[in-house]
N, C-alpha and C positions, 0 to 999 in steps of 0.2 A: 087540801094546797098542798100538804107536806107529800102527800103522795105521789101527785102532779110534778113535784119537782124533782122527784126520788126515779119516775120514770123518764125524763125529761135526760137526766146523769144519765140512766142507765143506757138510752141512747145514743148520746153523746159518747160514752166508754166502747159501746160496741163497735161505732164509725171510728171511732181512734183507734180499736184493737184490730179491727179492719183495714184501714191505712197503714199502719203498722208492721200487719200481713203481708199486705201487697208488697209494702218496702223491702221487707224481708227477703221474699218474694224474687223481687227484682235484682236484689242485691245478691243472691244467691245467684240467679240465672247469669248474672252480671260476672259474679266470680266464675261461675262454671265456661263461659265464653272464654275468660281470662286464660283461666289453665288452661283450656283447648287451645287456645293462641301461642299459648306460651311453650305447651306441647308440640303445636306446628313449627314452632320459633325453632325449639331445641332441635326437632328432628331434621328440618329446612338445614339448620346450621351445621348438624352432624353430617347432612347429604353433602355440603357444600363443601366442609371440611374433606370428606371422602372423594369428591369430585377432585375438589384440588389434590388431593394425596394422588390419586388415581392420575390425573393429568401428569403433575410432577414425576411421577412414577415411568409414565408412559415418555412422557418425555426423556428423562434419565436413559431410561430404557433406548429410543433413537437416537440420544444423543450417542451412546456407547456402540450400537449399531453401527453408526455412519462413521463414528472413530475406528470402531473397527474394518468396517470398507475401507476406509481412508489408510489404513495402516497397511492392508494386505494389498492397495492398489500402489501403493508408495513404494512396496516390497517387490510387487512384480516389477513396476516400473524400472526401479533401479536394477534387478537381474536382468531384464531385459536390456538395458541400457548398458552395465558391463557385458553382456553376452555382443551388442552388437559393436563395441570396442574393441574386442576381443579379435571379431571377425575382421575388422577394418586394420587393425595391427597384423595380423596373418596375411592380410590380402596386402597389406604395403611392403610387409618381409619378401613376398613372394614377386612382387612385382620387382622390387630392386634387385632380385635373384635373377631373376630374367632379363633385363636390363644390364646385370653386370656378365651375365651368359653371351649376351646379345653382342657386345662390346668385344669380348675376348673373341666369338664368333668374327667379330666384321673383322679384328686386327688378325688374327688367324690369317684368314678369308684373305687380307690383302697383301701379307706376308707372303702365303702359298702363292697368290696371282703373280708376286714381283721376282719370286725365285723361281715360276716356271718362265715368265717373261727372258728374266735373265740365260737359263738356263739356255730355251730356246733358241736367243739370239749368239750366248757362246756357240749354241752346237751349228749354228749356219754360218760364223765365223770361222769355227775348226775345219768344215769342208771346202770353204774360200780359201783357206791359208795354202792347200796343193796349189791351187792356180795363181796364186800370188807366187810362190815359189819358180813356178814352172818359165813366170814372165821375168823374174829376176834372173834365171838362167839361160832364157831365151834373147835378153839385153845384154848380158856379159859376155855369150860367145859372138856377138854381133863383131866384125871388125870396126876399126874405126875411121874406114874408106866409106861403109857402107850404114854408118850411123845416122846420114841423112839423107837414107831411101824413105819413099811413102811407107814398104813396109815396116821397118823399123821405127820411123817416128808413130805410125798406126799404134803398133803395140808399147812403144810407150807411152801416148797418151792414156790407152788404156790402162795401162799399170797404174800411171799416176792419179786416173781417174777412181780405182778400186782402193787405192790409199787413202784418198780424200773419203769413200763413202766410210772406210775403218774409222776414221777419225772421226767424221761426224757420230759415228755409233759409239763413241767411245773407245775406241779400240787404239791401242799404240803399241808399239814396238819396244822391245826390252832393250837397255842399252847394255851391252858386253863388254867389248874390246876397251882392254885399258881400264877396265874396273876389277874392284875385288870380288874374288869368287862369291857368291851367295848360292845354295843348295835349295832356296827358296824360288830362283829365278831361274839359275843355271843348270844343266845337266854337262856336266866333264863328261865325254867322252875319249880325252887324249890330255898325257901331262908331259909336259917338257922343262929343259935348262934354258934358262936366259939371263944372264946376270945382268942386265940392263935392265930388268922389268924387275920388278918388288916380288916376294915372296906372297902364293896364290893370288894371282893375278893374271885374269883372263886374257891369252896374247894371241889367240884368232877364235872367228867366229864359223862355223861349216853349215848351222841354219839360224835363222833369226825367228827368236820369240818374240810371243805376243799377251798381251792381257787386255782382256774387257772389264772397263773399270778398275777394280783393285784386285781381280784375280785374274791367276795366272791361266791362258788356254793355250799355250804350248810352251815350255822351258825351252830356252836357246841351247844349242848344242854347240860345245865352247873345247877349248882346249886351254888348259892352266900351266903355268909354270910354277915350279916348286921352289 
């Protein structure tokens, strides 16, 4: 009876030892799996950290690259703008100079045209003055009784018409007799004495002088008393 009880106890102990062994094995396997998971987890964490570091470094490098590009572009853009402003200033200066030169050319051309016209008009007037002189001499030589004849009247009409044309052109006769001698207008060809007239006074006119506007075409030929 006692031997049977010992066998039962031994069988229970064996079963208990088996259960403990199985549990120990399961625990070890679970522990190994946990370790593997921990290792994997640590590796993944390190990998993630490396990836994050790589991404950060790449991002910083990209930002640095973009910043470098932006700085270079800004510098290029500024240099281009400065060069453009310089060209604009140069063109404006050239335009102002050309406009000033053209304005001076226009004024000079207008002045030259005016002078050419005046010189041409003076030349025509100067050539017509002998004709006027001949009309005056011819009219002065006609006797009083013949001044009403058609020829005399015709000569007088032509003479007055020429004087009217001169007047319209701006040609005027220089006053001489009774005026003080002025070398700018008078040409003294004779001197005389006259107590009734003052000193340096024109007493007689031999040839009439004329002016075109403010310029003398011909001086008056006069006699001056001292």
